C-alpha positions as CSV (number, residue, x, y, z in Angstrom):
1,M,0.3,-0.1,-0.1
2,L,1.6,3.2,-1.1
3,T,1.6,6.2,1.9
4,P,-0.1,9.3,1.3
5,M,3.0,10.9,0.5
6,E,4.0,8.5,-2.2
7,K,0.5,9.1,-4.0
8,L,1.4,12.7,-4.6
9,T,2.8,14.1,-7.8
10,P,5.0,17.4,-7.8
11,L,4.0,20.5,-8.9
12,T,5.3,21.8,-12.5
13,P,5.7,25.4,-12.6
14,L,3.3,27.8,-14.6
15,S,5.7,28.7,-17.7
16,A,5.1,29.2,-20.9
17,G,7.8,26.5,-21.6
18,S,5.9,24.0,-19.0
19,K,2.6,24.8,-20.7
20,N,3.2,23.7,-24.2
21,Q,4.9,20.4,-22.5
22,A,1.6,20.3,-20.3
23,K,-0.9,20.2,-23.5
24,E,1.5,17.5,-25.1
25,T,1.3,15.3,-22.7
26,A,-2.4,15.1,-22.4
27,S,-2.8,14.6,-26.0
28,L,-0.6,12.1,-26.1
29,E,-2.4,10.3,-23.1
30,G,-5.5,11.2,-24.4
31,E,-6.6,13.0,-21.3
32,S,-6.5,16.5,-20.3
33,M,-4.8,17.3,-17.2
34,F,-8.4,18.6,-15.6
35,G,-9.4,14.9,-16.2
36,S,-6.7,13.3,-14.8
37,I,-7.3,15.2,-11.9
38,F,-10.8,13.7,-11.8
39,R,-9.7,10.3,-12.8
40,S,-7.1,10.4,-10.0
41,A,-9.9,11.8,-7.6
42,I,-12.1,9.0,-8.6
43,D,-9.3,6.3,-8.7
44,D,-8.8,7.8,-5.2
45,V,-12.3,7.2,-4.0
46,K,-12.5,3.2,-4.8
47,E,-8.8,2.4,-3.8
48,T,-10.1,3.6,0.2
49,D,-13.6,2.2,-0.2
50,A,-11.6,-0.9,-0.9
51,E,-9.8,-0.7,2.4
52,A,-12.4,0.1,4.1
53,R,-14.9,-2.5,3.3
54,E,-11.4,-5.2,3.9
55,A,-10.9,-3.8,7.3
56,Q,-14.4,-3.5,7.8
57,Y,-14.9,-7.8,6.9
58,L,-11.8,-7.8,9.3
59,L,-12.8,-6.4,12.0
60,A,-16.4,-8.6,11.6
61,T,-14.8,-11.7,11.3
62,G,-11.9,-10.9,14.5
63,Q,-9.1,-11.2,12.2
64,L,-8.0,-7.3,12.9
65,D,-6.0,-6.6,15.9
66,N,-6.2,-3.0,16.0
67,P,-10.2,-1.7,15.8
68,A,-8.7,1.8,15.2
69,M,-7.3,0.4,11.3
70,A,-11.2,0.1,10.8
71,M,-11.9,3.8,12.1
72,I,-8.6,5.4,10.3
73,A,-9.9,3.3,7.0
74,G,-13.8,4.6,6.8
75,T,-12.2,8.2,8.0
76,K,-10.0,8.0,4.8
77,N,-12.8,7.5,2.5
78,A,-15.0,9.6,3.6
79,I,-12.7,12.5,3.3
80,A,-11.6,11.1,-0.5
81,V,-15.4,11.4,-1.5
82,D,-16.1,14.5,0.7
83,F,-12.8,15.8,-1.8
84,L,-14.7,14.5,-5.0
85,I,-17.7,16.1,-4.4
86,Q,-15.7,19.0,-3.5
87,L,-13.6,19.2,-6.8
88,R,-17.3,18.1,-8.4
89,N,-18.8,21.3,-7.1
90,K,-16.3,23.7,-7.6
91,A,-16.3,22.5,-11.2
92,Q,-20.0,22.9,-11.9
93,D,-19.4,26.3,-10.2
94,A,-16.9,27.2,-13.0
95,Y,-18.8,26.4,-15.6
96,S,-21.8,28.3,-14.7
97,E,-19.6,31.3,-14.2
98,L,-18.0,30.3,-17.7
99,T,-21.5,30.0,-19.4
100,R,-22.6,33.4,-17.8
101,M,-19.8,35.2,-19.2
102,N,-20.4,37.8,-21.7
103,F,-17.9,37.8,-24.9
């Protein structure tokens, strides 16, 4: 299992060169940077949900020595879901703002 620090990717500066590189990378991968952020958040929710379910199963069957691990896994899952919901809400707000703009 990866630690939270291993899951993080380093930030790159937003200079003219890096914008072009990001566009080229995104077009090569077939996914935009925006889409990759959502994909990452969705994958994180799936991963934490699986961890929480496994911890609950192990706790219910008496195979989990530390019951706090089940609570930690459930809290991590709740935080990941809340983060995904906030991303969705911000994206909807941004889209609404763009549709209201007059060009």
